[in-house]
MILUMKE-952188 format. One record per residue (C-alpha): z, x, y negated; residue number from 1. Coordinates in pm, whole numbers. Example, Ala and Ser with C-alpha at 12.3 -4.5 7.8 and 13.67 -1.06 7.14 Angstrom:
BEGIN
PT       c3       c1       c2     n
PT      780     1230      450     1
PT      714     1367      106     2
//
This chain:
BEGIN
PT       c3       c1       c2     n
PT     2033     2682    -4712     1
PT     2174     2503    -5024     2
PT     2485     2657    -5144     3
PT     2714     2591    -5439     4
PT     2937     2925    -5537     5
PT     3241     2838    -5738     6
PT     3336     3146    -5963     7
PT     3091     3438    -6123     8
PT     3361     3712    -6075     9
PT     3285     4019    -5873    10
PT     3325     3843    -5552    11
PT     3138     3521    -5686    12
PT     2856     3734    -5837    13
PT     2828     3975    -5526    14
PT     2811     3693    -5302    15
PT     2533     3530    -5537    16
PT     2314     3853    -5552    17
PT     2322     3868    -5117    18
PT     2264     3507    -5040    19
PT     1984     3499    -5334    20
PT     1814     3771    -5168    21
PT     1773     3574    -4841    22
PT     1599     3284    -4926    23
PT     1862     3039    -5022    24
PT     1896     2817    -5281    25
PT     2198     2910    -5478    26
PT     2367     2752    -5770    27
PT     2680     2922    -5953    28
PT     2936     2751    -6143    29
PT     3181     2923    -6389    30
PT     3371     2832    -6710    31
PT     3218     3171    -6881    32
PT     2871     3136    -7032    33
PT     2817     3479    -7079    34
PT     2872     3587    -6694    35
PT     2666     3298    -6584    36
PT     2361     3427    -6812    37
PT     2414     3791    -6672    38
PT     2385     3650    -6306    39
PT     2071     3405    -6413    40
PT     1880     3713    -6604    41
PT     1951     3917    -6267    42
PT     1886     3686    -5965    43
PT     1682     3413    -5887    44
PT     1968     3139    -5901    45
PT     2044     2828    -6094    46
PT     2387     2853    -6316    47
PT     2590     2539    -6406    48
PT     2877     2633    -6695    49
PT     3172     2429    -6637    50
PT     3490     2368    -6418    51
PT     3406     2376    -6040    52
PT     3701     2107    -5982    53
PT     3534     1832    -6158    54
PT     3298     1631    -5996    55
PT     3072     1581    -6289    56
PT     2997     1951    -6285    57
PT     2987     1941    -5877    58
PT     2711     1646    -5907    59
PT     2531     1858    -6157    60
PT     2559     2208    -5929    61
PT     2369     1967    -5646    62
PT     2691     1866    -5441    63
PT     2480     1534    -5344    64
PT     2283     1740    -5083    65
PT     2420     2080    -5085    66
PT     2504     2224    -4702    67
PT     2779     2463    -4849    68
PT     3047     2493    -5106    69
PT     3198     2849    -5157    70
PT     3489     2864    -5424    71
PT     3614     3182    -5505    72
PT     3716     3123    -5847    73
PT     4058     3299    -5945    74
PT     4264     3018    -5896    75
PT     4391     2882    -5537    76
PT     4445     2510    -5705    77
PT     4088     2495    -5842    78
PT     3945     2618    -5506    79
PT     4141     2364    -5293    80
PT     4081     2054    -5529    81
PT     3695     2144    -5542    82
PT     3728     2148    -5131    83
PT     3859     1829    -5188    84
PT     3629     1659    -5419    85
PT     3335     1788    -5221    86
PT     3497     1610    -4908    87
PT     3568     1293    -5009    88
PT     3244     1215    -5287    89
PT     2992     1430    -5136    90
PT     3044     1515    -4789    91
PT     2942     1832    -4807    92
PT     2932     1973    -4459    93
PT     3115     2352    -4504    94
PT     3373     2417    -4733    95
PT     3489     2776    -4791    96
PT     3787     2832    -5014    97
PT     3948     3180    -5130    98
PT     4357     3131    -5108    99
PT     4591     3412    -5242   100
PT     4918     3269    -5233   101
PT     5097     3325    -4938   102
PT     5304     2997    -4955   103
PT     4972     2811    -4910   104
PT     4858     2996    -4639   105
PT     5174     3005    -4439   106
PT     5158     2587    -4412   107
PT     4854     2533    -4123   108
PT     4940     2165    -4128   109
PT     4786     2192    -4523   110
PT     4436     2251    -4418   111
PT     4258     1964    -4211   112
PT     4065     1705    -4294   113
PT     4355     1454    -4349   114
PT     4520     1692    -4576   115
PT     4289     1976    -4787   116
PT     3944     1973    -4599   117
PT     3890     2337    -4611   118
PT     3668     2449    -4327   119
PT     3744     2852    -4383   120
PT     4016     2962    -4548   121
PT     3946     3359    -4713   122
PT     4263     3574    -4805   123
PT     4153     3879    -4929   124
PT     4512     4017    -4937   125
PT     4512     3931    -4561   126
PT     4157     4099    -4496   127
PT     4267     4396    -4666   128
PT     4600     4385    -4472   129
PT     4448     4376    -4145   130
PT     4200     4670    -4233   131
PT     4463     4913    -4354   132
PT     4656     4814    -4032   133
PT     4363     4919    -3795   134
PT     4357     5242    -3979   135
PT     4717     5278    -3924   136
PT     4645     5192    -3591   137
PT     4385     5498    -3524   138
PT     4547     5828    -3627   139
PT     4254     6038    -3787   140
PT     4022     5748    -3854   141
PT     3855     5714    -4197   142
PT     3699     5352    -4115   143
PT     3755     5118    -3853   144
PT     3479     4799    -3783   145
PT     3511     4550    -3559   146
PT     3246     4402    -3372   147
PT     3230     4066    -3146   148
PT     3590     3975    -3223   149
PT     3717     4368    -3144   150
PT     3518     4390    -2809   151
PT     3390     4690    -2996   152
PT     3428     4931    -3261   153
PT     3287     5139    -3473   154
PT     3494     5446    -3631   155
PT     3462     5725    -3856   156
PT     3611     6057    -3804   157
PT     3567     6412    -3992   158
PT     3476     6679    -3741   159
PT     3708     6980    -3726   160
PT     3658     7337    -3629   161
PT     3782     7364    -3250   162
PT     3680     7001    -3142   163
PT     3470     7019    -2815   164
PT     3162     6866    -2933   165
PT     3123     7054    -3269   166
PT     2846     7296    -3276   167
PT     2670     7095    -2970   168
PT     2412     6874    -2966   169
PT     2481     6502    -2912   170
PT     2299     6473    -2604   171
PT     2571     6687    -2468   172
PT     2844     6387    -2553   173
PT     2762     6245    -2189   174
PT     2827     6571    -2019   175
PT     3184     6585    -2181   176
PT     3245     6241    -2107   177
PT     3078     6115    -1815   178
PT     3283     5797    -1750   179
PT     3286     5702    -2125   180
PT     2968     5524    -2295   181
PT     2950     5610    -2679   182
PT     2672     5635    -2921   183
PT     2719     5839    -3272   184
PT     2562     5581    -3510   185
PT     2530     5795    -3828   186
PT     2630     6145    -3964   187
PT     2738     6192    -4312   188
PT     2715     6562    -4398   189
PT     2710     6745    -4757   190
PT     2693     6480    -4960   191
PT     2400     6282    -4781   192
PT     2357     6059    -4471   193
PT     2181     6159    -4178   194
PT     1996     5966    -3910   195
PT     2126     6167    -3557   196
PT     1891     6267    -3287   197
PT     1973     6370    -2959   198
PT     1900     6754    -3056   199
PT     2101     6666    -3358   200
PT     2406     6948    -3352   201
PT     2762     6867    -3524   202
PT     2906     7062    -3784   203
PT     3247     7132    -3867   204
PT     3342     6892    -4201   205
PT     3062     6617    -4112   206
PT     3176     6237    -4111   207
PT     3074     6131    -3755   208
PT     3047     5738    -3709   209
PT     3032     5639    -3347   210
PT     3068     5313    -3171   211
PT     3239     5244    -2816   212
PT     3417     4980    -2612   213
PT     3767     4952    -2770   214
PT     3946     5105    -2541   215
PT     3724     5431    -2537   216
PT     3755     5480    -2885   217
PT     4067     5741    -2874   218
PT     3901     5952    -2600   219
PT     3570     5985    -2825   220
PT     3812     6062    -3127   221
PT     3961     6384    -2901   222
PT     3556     6531    -2857   223
PT     3538     6562    -3245   224
PT     3871     6652    -3355   225
PT     4240     6750    -3210   226
PT     4393     6417    -3218   227
PT     4626     6314    -3505   228
PT     4970     6234    -3329   229
PT     5064     5859    -3375   230
PT     5169     5797    -3753   231
PT     5535     5795    -3809   232
PT     5687     5773    -4173   233
PT     5471     5558    -4459   234
PT     5488     5528    -4810   235
PT     5387     5215    -5017   236
PT     5330     5248    -5369   237
PT     5313     4884    -5492   238
PT     5570     4577    -5339   239
PT     5250     4312    -5437   240
PT     5131     4073    -5158   241
PT     4928     4355    -4990   242
PT     5223     4588    -4988   243
PT     5460     4327    -4890   244
PT     5217     4174    -4594   245
PT     5165     4535    -4452   246
PT     5533     4618    -4457   247
PT     5611     4297    -4298   248
PT     5313     4390    -4006   249
PT     5419     4715    -3929   250
PT     5804     4784    -4032   251
PT     5881     4740    -3630   252
PT     5705     5034    -3550   253
PT     5701     5278    -3814   254
PT     5913     5402    -4075   255
PT     5829     5232    -4424   256
PT     5930     5300    -4753   257
PT     5794     5064    -5064   258
PT     5835     5193    -5404   259
PT     5802     4931    -5704   260
PT     5862     4918    -6059   261
PT     5968     4557    -6079   262
PT     6334     4507    -6068   263
PT     6307     4141    -5961   264
PT     6022     4206    -5731   265
PT     6243     4485    -5521   266
PT     6494     4223    -5498   267
PT     6258     3981    -5321   268
PT     6119     4270    -5097   269
PT     6488     4336    -4981   270
PT     6578     3999    -4908   271
PT     6245     3925    -4706   272
PT     6163     4254    -4512   273
PT     6386     4379    -4213   274
PT     6393     4739    -4206   275
PT     6160     4856    -4456   276
PT     6324     5041    -4767   277
PT     6263     4973    -5085   278
PT     6291     5183    -5391   279
PT     6257     5099    -5743   280
PT     6101     5305    -5951   281
PT     5698     5467    -6037   282
PT     5500     5591    -5772   283
PT     5379     5840    -6060   284
PT     5696     5970    -6102   285
PT     5675     6345    -5911   286
PT     6109     6344    -5896   287
PT     6108     6053    -5695   288
PT     5868     6166    -5460   289
PT     6037     6449    -5416   290
PT     6361     6302    -5373   291
PT     6179     6091    -5111   292
PT     6037     6366    -4894   293
PT     5663     6269    -4975   294
PT     5569     6610    -4801   295
PT     5700     6449    -4483   296
PT     5498     6131    -4502   297
PT     5211     6078    -4250   298
PT     5042     5824    -4476   299
PT     5078     5741    -4889   300
PT     4930     5427    -4947   301
PT     4846     5294    -5348   302
PT     4816     4943    -5343   303
PT     4875     4801    -5670   304
PT     4631     4651    -5865   305
PT     4584     4916    -6134   306
PT     4322     5151    -6032   307
PT     4425     5419    -6228   308
PT     4793     5423    -6143   309
PT     4683     5396    -5772   310
PT     4431     5729    -5814   311
PT     4693     5959    -6015   312
PT     4988     5846    -5760   313
PT     4769     5965    -5464   314
PT     4661     6265    -5642   315
PT     5016     6337    -5697   316
PT     5117     6255    -5337   317
PT     4876     6441    -5146   318
PT     4949     6772    -5413   319
PT     5301     6738    -5297   320
PT     5214     6779    -4920   321
PT     5143     6358    -4812   322
PT     4897     6431    -4517   323
PT     4678     6142    -4564   324
PT     4620     5933    -4864   325
PT     4468     5560    -4866   326
PT     4393     5403    -5205   327
PT     4298     5062    -5315   328
PT     4024     5081    -5603   329
PT     3933     4718    -5764   330
PT     3615     4826    -5910   331
PT     3364     4859    -5597   332
PT     3157     5128    -5808   333
PT     3437     5374    -5797   334
PT     3486     5370    -5428   335
PT     3243     5598    -5296   336
PT     3301     5855    -5604   337
PT     3672     5934    -5549   338
PT     3699     5905    -5143   339
PT     3669     6213    -4933   340
PT     3821     6466    -5173   341
PT     4199     6472    -5230   342
PT     4169     6076    -5151   343
PT     4103     6021    -4803   344
PT     4033     5679    -4786   345
PT     3940     5423    -5076   346
PT     3967     5050    -4989   347
PT     3769     4785    -5204   348
PT     3914     4432    -5155   349
PT     3607     4285    -5319   350
PT     3379     4495    -5046   351
PT     3597     4349    -4785   352
PT     3613     4007    -4903   353
PT     3221     3957    -4937   354
PT     3158     4087    -4560   355
PT     3418     3852    -4419   356
PT     3241     3582    -4632   357
PT     2907     3678    -4545   358
PT     2998     3653    -4145   359
PT     3079     3290    -4242   360
PT     2831     3194    -4445   361
PT     2533     3350    -4272   362
PT     2396     3064    -4002   363
PT     2274     3164    -3691   364
PT     2160     3516    -3567   365
PT     2322     3766    -3827   366
PT     2699     3784    -3764   367
PT     2796     4018    -4040   368
PT     2643     4317    -4238   369
PT     2911     4602    -4303   370
PT     2829     4915    -4538   371
PT     2968     5228    -4381   372
PT     3165     5455    -4572   373
PT     2995     5697    -4849   374
PT     2651     5503    -4779   375
PT     2592     5662    -4458   376
PT     2400     5346    -4340   377
PT     2457     4954    -4269   378
PT     2594     4809    -3956   379
PT     2448     4476    -3874   380
PT     2591     4242    -3559   381
PT     2308     4013    -3469   382
PT     2283     3731    -3203   383
PT     1962     3698    -2990   384
PT     1907     3360    -2947   385
PT     1607     3173    -2779   386
PT     1365     3272    -2478   387
PT     1081     3515    -2434   388
PT      837     3294    -2601   389
PT     1034     3261    -2896   390
PT     1227     3531    -2984   391
PT     1079     3884    -3104   392
PT     1372     4069    -2900   393
PT     1455     3901    -2577   394
PT     1295     4011    -2260   395
PT     1165     4318    -2401   396
PT     1332     4697    -2383   397
PT     1466     4874    -2674   398
PT     1154     5136    -2697   399
PT      930     4827    -2731   400
PT     1102     4655    -3008   401
PT      930     4697    -3351   402
PT     1218     4793    -3548   403
PT     1209     4862    -3909   404
PT     1203     5262    -4037   405
PT     1542     5415    -4013   406
PT     1701     5125    -3752   407
PT     1837     5221    -3444   408
PT     2040     5005    -3159   409
PT     2358     5102    -3112   410
PT     2565     4886    -2869   411
PT     2516     4564    -2700   412
PT     2798     4325    -2615   413
PT     2699     4107    -2307   414
PT     3014     3855    -2266   415
PT     3289     4092    -2220   416
PT     3088     4410    -2145   417
PT     2997     4667    -2416   418
PT     2651     4850    -2296   419
PT     2557     5181    -2500   420
PT     2191     5117    -2589   421
PT     1944     5317    -2446   422
PT     1521     5297    -2446   423
PT     1526     5124    -2123   424
PT     1782     4868    -2200   425
PT     1659     4508    -2189   426
PT     1806     4250    -2452   427
PT     1912     3903    -2288   428
PT     1972     3584    -2503   429
PT     2322     3553    -2636   430
PT     2326     3898    -2666   431
PT     2566     4068    -2960   432
PT     2329     4354    -3095   433
PT     2480     4582    -3308   434
PT     2186     4784    -3527   435
PT     2237     5045    -3791   436
PT     2021     5092    -4077   437
PT     1981     5419    -4294   438
PT     1810     5225    -4616   439
PT     1966     4848    -4693   440
PT     1667     4722    -4813   441
PT     1557     4676    -4458   442
PT     1808     4379    -4348   443
PT     1546     4150    -4430   444
PT     1334     4301    -4187   445
PT     1595     4301    -3920   446
PT     1700     3953    -3996   447
PT     1348     3811    -3950   448
PT     1333     3999    -3627   449
PT     1611     3831    -3487   450
PT     1458     3493    -3642   451
PT     1386     3226    -3356   452
PT     1039     3078    -3341   453
PT      937     2705    -3384   454
PT      839     2729    -2993   455
PT     1222     2744    -2920   456
PT     1301     2398    -3056   457
//
């Protein structure tokens, strides 16, 4: 597939890295020559220096016969104009744009071929807001990933002393819950991931990743630990776009406070939000946190654009008694370094955006690839296409499929049914297959496994 990426920042660069390794023809456009040289030295891609919204630059990048344009520059307007130019002059089949400004996103009439022709809109702020909202809805969860549009979910929890399954082998999970189908996909223990087997014993402090139908998640969580009570009191540090959107989404069900430094922004938040309490000040102000009873907070969320401010305010809030702390970290390299200690959950907007982009960019068989927290494994959702002649997986029992080393199949979603995979489970055409890989270098092998042979066509 011939893809043009506009923007060589963290998102554009990471996207190019993922797609270049999958045998696509990639061209990256940016105004920053140094960034392009760095990318060109590391990856097998073409680079073009210039403004991505200009017709001459797009033609130079190969827009005449490109299959897809992905506009992820830092400017919403550049991304929108580039999609318009690609549609009008080059008839580019698929156009994806990152748009941050809520004033654009809330006007659906803007986004069609008669107005601004964007096929897929990506809003990093909305992606992160939805992710945090899922974590709030699953008290005690450290990570929540949706598969097959939310029919199945993968959830990470920390196993605690006293949990019914702690000290027991995984194969006893079925005895404990005969009516609930689930599969433990990965375990992170003492700073390293382990691939679970039937005789693996769950230890206290393990981070356990399991997959189940959405309706069964809470029952499985209760086997690993005493269930956390539903969250009530939530404190948000930072009233930017993510802070505002999150407060708006949850204020009807929770007691929400926002701490924001900027007086004008505080006034805007007070006017816009219904029941959220808006406080002007610094989230690193110990006296302010004490005054607002931070020790009673169920969750403290640090959502500013400043990594250092987020980390410091989170550490302070935890020390002062906040029960759980979640922190946005804009530098993806720091995410796994800081989470799991005083900071319970670190969230990378870049990694979340990349995951969403890849789901739209990949064609056909691989729907999405997610990294489990702390590098415990990679989770892949693939769709089985074809028939027994053209596919390496259809019509075969799982035990007879040549899976790459360290790869397991956790679940299959067939229509509305979530089937937990066993050795004798046979894969049918149209199945959504959820696989787990300990080593991400085998993602390419999984893609080949689900590739449909020519006989299908």
